[in-house]
C-alpha positions as CSV (number, residue, x, y, z in Angstrom):
1,M,-42.9,34.4,27.6
2,N,-45.6,31.8,26.9
3,L,-46.6,30.6,23.5
4,T,-49.8,32.6,23.2
5,H,-47.9,35.8,24.0
6,F,-45.2,35.0,21.5
7,L,-47.7,34.2,18.7
8,F,-49.6,37.4,19.5
9,S,-46.5,39.5,19.3
10,I,-45.6,37.9,15.9
11,L,-49.2,38.6,14.6
12,L,-49.1,42.2,15.9
13,T,-45.7,42.8,14.3
14,T,-46.9,41.4,11.0
15,L,-50.0,43.7,11.1
16,L,-47.9,46.7,11.9
17,V,-45.5,46.3,9.0
18,P,-46.0,49.4,6.8
19,I,-47.5,48.7,3.4
20,M,-45.8,50.4,0.4
21,N,-47.9,52.7,-1.7
22,S,-47.5,53.2,-5.5
23,D,-45.3,56.2,-5.1
24,Q,-42.9,54.3,-2.8
25,A,-43.0,51.3,-5.2
26,V,-41.9,53.6,-8.1
27,L,-39.1,55.0,-6.0
28,K,-37.9,51.5,-5.1
29,A,-38.1,50.3,-8.7
30,K,-36.1,53.3,-9.9
31,Q,-33.5,52.6,-7.2
32,V,-33.1,49.0,-8.2
33,L,-32.9,49.7,-11.9
34,S,-30.4,52.5,-11.4
35,Q,-28.2,50.3,-9.3
36,T,-28.5,47.4,-11.7
37,L,-27.5,49.5,-14.7
38,T,-25.2,51.9,-12.8
39,I,-27.0,55.0,-14.0
40,D,-28.6,58.0,-12.4
41,E,-32.3,57.6,-11.4
42,A,-33.1,60.9,-13.1
43,Q,-32.5,59.3,-16.5
44,I,-35.4,56.8,-15.8
45,S,-39.0,57.6,-16.7
46,V,-42.2,55.9,-15.5
47,Q,-44.4,54.3,-18.2
48,E,-46.9,52.3,-16.1
49,V,-47.8,51.5,-12.5
50,S,-50.5,48.9,-11.8
51,S,-51.6,47.1,-8.6
52,V,-51.1,43.3,-8.9
53,Q,-51.6,40.2,-6.8
54,W,-49.2,37.3,-7.4
55,S,-49.8,33.7,-6.4
56,D,-46.5,33.4,-4.5
57,S,-43.7,35.4,-3.1
58,S,-41.7,35.3,-6.3
59,L,-43.5,38.5,-7.3
60,G,-44.3,37.0,-10.6
61,C,-40.7,36.5,-11.6
62,P,-39.6,33.1,-10.4
63,Q,-36.0,32.2,-10.7
64,Q,-35.0,28.7,-11.6
65,G,-33.9,26.6,-8.6
66,M,-35.5,28.9,-6.1
67,M,-38.5,28.1,-3.8
68,Y,-41.2,30.6,-2.9
69,A,-43.8,30.8,-0.2
70,Q,-47.2,29.9,-1.7
71,V,-49.1,32.9,-0.5
72,I,-51.0,35.6,-2.2
73,T,-48.6,38.5,-2.5
74,D,-49.7,42.1,-3.1
75,G,-47.6,44.5,-5.1
76,Y,-47.1,46.7,-8.0
77,K,-45.9,46.2,-11.6
78,V,-43.8,49.2,-12.4
79,V,-42.7,49.6,-16.0
80,L,-39.7,52.0,-16.4
81,E,-38.2,53.4,-19.5
82,L,-34.6,54.2,-20.3
83,D,-33.3,55.0,-23.8
84,N,-36.5,53.8,-25.4
85,K,-36.2,50.4,-23.7
86,L,-38.8,49.2,-21.2
87,Y,-37.9,47.5,-17.9
88,P,-40.7,45.7,-16.0
89,L,-40.1,45.6,-12.2
90,H,-42.3,43.9,-9.7
91,V,-42.4,45.4,-6.1
92,G,-43.9,43.7,-3.1
93,T,-46.0,46.0,-0.9
94,R,-45.1,44.3,2.4
95,S,-41.5,43.1,1.7
96,G,-40.5,46.3,-0.2
97,R,-38.5,43.9,-2.5
98,A,-38.2,44.9,-6.1
99,V,-37.4,42.4,-8.9
100,L,-36.3,43.2,-12.4
101,C,-38.3,40.8,-14.6
102,T,-36.0,39.8,-17.4
103,N,-36.6,37.3,-20.3
104,K,-34.8,34.7,-18.1
105,S,-37.6,34.8,-15.6
106,K,-41.1,33.8,-16.5
107,S,-43.1,37.0,-15.6
108,T,-46.6,36.1,-14.3
109,G,-49.2,38.2,-12.6
110,Q,-52.8,38.7,-12.1
111,N,-54.6,42.1,-11.9
């Protein structure tokens, strides 16, 4: 395989990666929160879902000591509620990764 063919296959694979929609982002966020708190997903309610672009791959929740790709990253900010407490989660549309943004991380984001 020559270099051009190799680069084309990487580009094609990147373009064909499915992009998560808002419903899928909510499902992923609920899954992550329920696993983190070891509770049933049915106990969680959705308070807010908004489309966001973050300035890097930290999804707006950088962790100390970590390095992130400096690339515009599309996603969703999903705010979930459990027992009158709000939990902001950020979900990447391409990576499918969901991050619970706690007070320990500096949540950033641009609409």
